[in-house]
C-alpha positions as CSV (number, residue, x, y, z in Angstrom):
1,M,59.3,-28.0,87.2
2,V,56.1,-29.6,88.3
3,S,53.3,-29.8,85.9
4,T,49.8,-31.3,85.8
5,C,48.4,-34.2,83.7
6,P,46.5,-32.7,80.8
7,R,43.8,-35.5,81.1
8,C,43.2,-36.1,84.9
9,G,44.9,-32.9,86.4
10,A,47.2,-34.8,88.8
11,S,50.6,-33.4,89.5
12,L,53.5,-34.8,87.4
13,A,57.1,-35.0,88.2
14,A,59.6,-33.2,86.1
15,G,60.3,-35.1,82.8
16,A,57.5,-37.7,83.4
17,Q,56.1,-39.1,80.2
18,F,53.1,-40.9,81.8
19,C,50.8,-39.9,84.6
20,A,51.1,-41.9,87.8
21,A,47.4,-41.4,88.5
22,C,45.7,-42.3,85.3
23,G,48.5,-43.9,83.3
24,Q,47.9,-41.8,80.2
25,S,50.6,-40.1,78.2
26,T,51.5,-36.7,79.3
27,A,52.1,-35.5,75.7
28,P,49.5,-32.9,74.6
29,A,46.6,-34.3,72.5
30,P,47.0,-33.8,68.8
31,P,44.8,-31.1,67.3
32,R,41.5,-32.2,65.7
33,P,41.5,-32.2,61.8
34,A,39.4,-29.4,60.3
35,A,36.1,-30.4,58.7
36,P,36.3,-30.7,54.8
37,P,34.7,-27.9,52.9
38,P,31.2,-28.7,51.4
39,A,31.1,-30.0,47.8
40,A,30.3,-27.6,45.0
41,G,26.6,-27.3,44.3
42,A,25.5,-29.1,47.6
43,S,24.0,-25.9,48.9
44,R,22.0,-25.4,45.7
45,M,20.2,-28.8,45.7
46,P,17.5,-27.9,48.2
47,I,16.8,-24.7,46.4
48,A,16.3,-26.5,43.1
49,A,13.9,-29.0,44.7
50,L,11.9,-26.3,46.3
51,V,11.6,-24.5,42.9
52,I,10.3,-27.6,41.2
53,L,7.8,-28.4,43.9
54,F,6.5,-24.9,43.9
55,G,6.1,-24.9,40.1
56,G,4.1,-28.2,40.2
57,L,1.8,-26.8,42.9
58,V,1.1,-23.7,40.9
59,A,0.3,-25.8,37.8
60,L,-2.1,-28.0,39.8
61,I,-3.9,-25.0,41.2
62,G,-4.2,-23.4,37.7
63,A,-5.6,-26.6,36.2
64,S,-8.2,-27.0,39.0
65,W,-9.3,-23.4,38.5
66,L,-9.7,-23.8,34.7
67,Y,-11.7,-27.0,35.3
68,Q,-14.1,-25.3,37.7
69,S,-14.5,-22.2,35.5
70,G,-15.0,-24.3,32.2
71,G,-12.1,-22.6,30.6
72,L,-10.8,-25.7,28.7
73,P,-12.9,-27.0,25.8
74,G,-14.7,-30.3,26.5
75,M,-14.2,-30.2,30.3
76,D,-17.7,-28.8,30.9
77,G,-19.4,-31.5,28.9
78,S,-19.7,-29.6,25.6
79,T,-18.0,-30.6,22.4
80,A,-15.6,-28.4,20.6
81,P,-16.9,-26.9,17.3
82,V,-16.0,-28.9,14.2
83,A,-14.9,-27.0,11.1
84,A,-17.5,-27.2,8.4
85,T,-16.4,-28.9,5.1
86,P,-16.8,-26.7,2.1
87,G,-19.7,-27.8,-0.1
88,V,-21.3,-30.0,2.6
89,P,-24.4,-28.8,4.4
90,S,-24.1,-28.8,8.2
91,E,-27.9,-29.4,8.9
92,P,-29.9,-32.5,7.7
93,G,-31.9,-31.7,4.6
94,A,-30.1,-28.5,3.9
95,Q,-28.9,-27.8,0.4
96,P,-25.2,-27.3,-0.3
97,P,-24.3,-23.6,-0.9
98,A,-24.0,-22.4,-4.4
99,S,-20.6,-21.5,-5.9
100,A,-19.6,-18.0,-6.9
101,D,-20.9,-18.4,-10.4
102,G,-24.4,-19.5,-9.1
103,A,-24.0,-23.2,-10.0
104,T,-24.9,-25.8,-7.4
105,P,-22.0,-28.2,-6.8
106,P,-22.8,-31.9,-7.7
107,A,-24.0,-34.2,-4.9
108,A,-21.6,-36.6,-3.3
109,A,-21.3,-40.0,-4.9
110,P,-22.9,-42.8,-2.9
111,V,-20.5,-45.1,-1.1
112,P,-20.5,-48.6,-2.5
113,P,-21.3,-51.5,-0.1
114,A,-18.4,-53.5,1.3
115,P,-17.7,-56.8,-0.4
116,G,-19.8,-59.6,0.9
117,T,-22.6,-57.4,2.2
118,A,-26.1,-57.1,0.7
119,P,-26.9,-53.7,-0.9
120,P,-29.3,-51.5,1.0
121,P,-33.0,-51.6,0.0
122,A,-34.3,-49.0,-2.4
123,A,-36.2,-46.0,-1.1
124,G,-39.8,-46.9,-0.4
125,A,-39.2,-50.7,-0.6
126,V,-40.7,-52.8,2.2
127,A,-38.4,-55.6,3.5
128,P,-40.1,-59.0,3.9
129,P,-40.6,-60.2,7.4
130,A,-38.0,-62.6,8.9
131,G,-38.8,-66.2,8.2
132,A,-41.3,-65.4,5.4
133,P,-39.5,-67.4,2.6
134,A,-39.1,-70.5,4.9
135,A,-42.8,-70.3,5.9
136,A,-43.9,-70.0,2.3
137,A,-41.8,-72.9,1.3
138,A,-43.2,-75.0,4.1
139,Q,-46.8,-74.2,3.1
140,K,-46.1,-75.0,-0.6
141,A,-44.4,-78.3,0.2
142,P,-46.8,-81.2,-0.7
143,P,-47.4,-83.9,2.0
144,P,-45.6,-87.1,1.5
145,P,-47.6,-89.7,-0.4
146,P,-49.1,-92.6,1.6
147,P,-47.4,-96.0,1.3
148,P,-48.9,-98.5,-1.1
149,F,-51.1,-100.3,1.4
150,E,-52.8,-103.6,0.5
151,K,-55.8,-103.5,2.8
152,T,-57.8,-101.0,4.9
153,Y,-59.3,-101.8,8.3
154,E,-61.7,-99.8,10.4
155,C,-62.0,-99.9,14.2
156,R,-62.8,-97.8,17.2
157,K,-59.6,-98.4,19.2
158,Y,-57.7,-101.7,19.0
159,A,-56.0,-104.0,16.5
160,A,-55.0,-107.7,16.8
161,F,-52.2,-109.0,14.5
162,K,-52.5,-112.7,13.7
163,I,-49.8,-112.9,11.1
164,E,-47.9,-115.8,9.6
165,P,-45.1,-115.9,10.4
166,D,-45.8,-114.6,13.9
167,T,-42.2,-113.2,14.1
168,A,-43.0,-110.5,11.6
169,I,-42.0,-107.0,12.8
170,V,-44.9,-104.6,13.3
171,T,-44.3,-100.9,12.8
172,V,-47.1,-98.4,13.5
173,D,-46.7,-94.9,12.1
174,G,-42.9,-95.3,11.8
175,E,-42.5,-96.7,15.3
176,I,-41.6,-100.4,15.9
177,I,-43.9,-101.9,18.5
178,G,-42.6,-105.5,18.4
179,I,-43.4,-108.8,16.6
180,A,-46.9,-109.9,15.6
181,D,-47.0,-112.6,18.2
182,E,-47.0,-110.0,21.0
183,W,-50.2,-108.3,19.6
184,A,-52.3,-111.4,18.6
185,D,-55.0,-110.9,21.3
186,T,-54.6,-114.3,22.8
187,P,-54.9,-115.4,26.4
188,R,-51.2,-114.9,26.8
189,T,-50.8,-111.8,24.6
190,K,-52.6,-108.5,24.2
191,K,-54.0,-106.3,21.4
192,Y,-52.6,-103.0,20.2
193,E,-54.4,-99.7,21.2
194,F,-54.2,-96.7,18.9
195,E,-53.4,-93.5,20.8
196,K,-55.8,-91.3,18.8
197,E,-58.4,-91.3,16.0
198,G,-57.5,-90.8,12.4
199,V,-55.6,-92.6,9.7
200,H,-52.6,-94.9,10.7
201,Y,-50.3,-96.9,8.6
202,V,-48.9,-100.3,9.7
203,R,-45.9,-102.0,8.2
204,L,-45.3,-105.8,8.5
205,S,-41.8,-106.8,7.6
206,H,-39.6,-109.9,7.7
207,R,-36.2,-110.7,6.2
208,D,-37.6,-113.8,4.4
209,Y,-41.0,-112.4,3.4
210,K,-42.3,-109.5,1.3
211,T,-43.3,-106.4,3.2
212,I,-47.0,-105.6,3.6
213,W,-48.5,-102.1,4.3
214,L,-51.9,-101.8,5.9
215,R,-54.1,-98.7,6.6
216,F,-56.2,-98.3,9.7
217,I,-59.1,-95.8,10.0
218,V,-59.7,-95.3,13.8
219,S,-63.1,-93.6,14.5
220,E,-65.8,-93.8,17.1
221,K,-68.3,-94.4,14.3
222,A,-66.6,-97.7,13.3
223,D,-68.7,-100.9,13.7
224,D,-65.9,-103.0,15.3
225,K,-64.0,-102.0,18.4
226,T,-61.0,-104.2,17.4
227,A,-59.7,-104.8,13.9
228,E,-58.7,-108.5,13.5
229,V,-55.8,-108.7,11.1
230,E,-55.3,-112.3,9.8
231,L,-52.7,-112.4,7.0
232,E,-50.2,-114.8,5.6
233,M,-47.1,-113.1,4.2
234,K,-45.6,-114.2,1.0
235,K,-42.0,-115.4,0.6
236,S,-39.5,-113.0,-0.8
237,D,-38.2,-113.4,-4.4
238,K,-34.7,-114.2,-3.1
239,D,-36.1,-117.0,-0.9
240,E,-38.0,-118.5,-3.9
241,K,-34.9,-118.4,-6.1
242,K,-33.0,-120.3,-3.3
243,K,-35.6,-123.0,-3.2
244,D,-35.6,-123.4,-7.0
245,G,-31.8,-123.7,-7.1
246,S,-31.8,-126.3,-4.3
247,S,-34.5,-128.4,-6.0
248,G,-32.8,-128.4,-9.4
């Protein structure tokens, strides 16, 4: 019995196990396995997701409608009403309501200030302006006393210091200007010029001599333009004691 190849359709000899044309087996192809049945609940998953999505969409639409219509308290800019506390007036200056027997409830006790804070000023009291105590103290403070000056000089503008020793330090109104030899008004030195009129204090100091204070009154009405200061400083007590000890 002659049959045909199930794959290429060529004629096959009786009992042939392979096709001479295509070389494939002449046995019939095995049947395809049946598809597995769907898992339980697989068909329900899309339905559940659609239900959740639809519910969220409905909730979003409802919230948007309430916001536009002002249905929720506070969403239209207004504040929700606050429940009134019994015995406390809701309006400023209003008296608390009387009780059933006609008696007025006592007023609320004042709240004490927090520790470390100043108590509030009494009603009708006027607070002092800021900086008033400091300004008052500054006005009442007496000026410092002048130093114990030994001599007073008057001039219109300048001062020349011819001091012995010439290495004495000259201080004008608290500012050191140098040694006396620098302000002796000689051909090689200059004289000191006061910056403004008024009273000025000059200090002459040296480590081996006693300190001398001088007062200068600078005015356009003075007779001399330059005050000539010619002084010889005295030795200090320590230096005198050293001399006495060395001589003995």
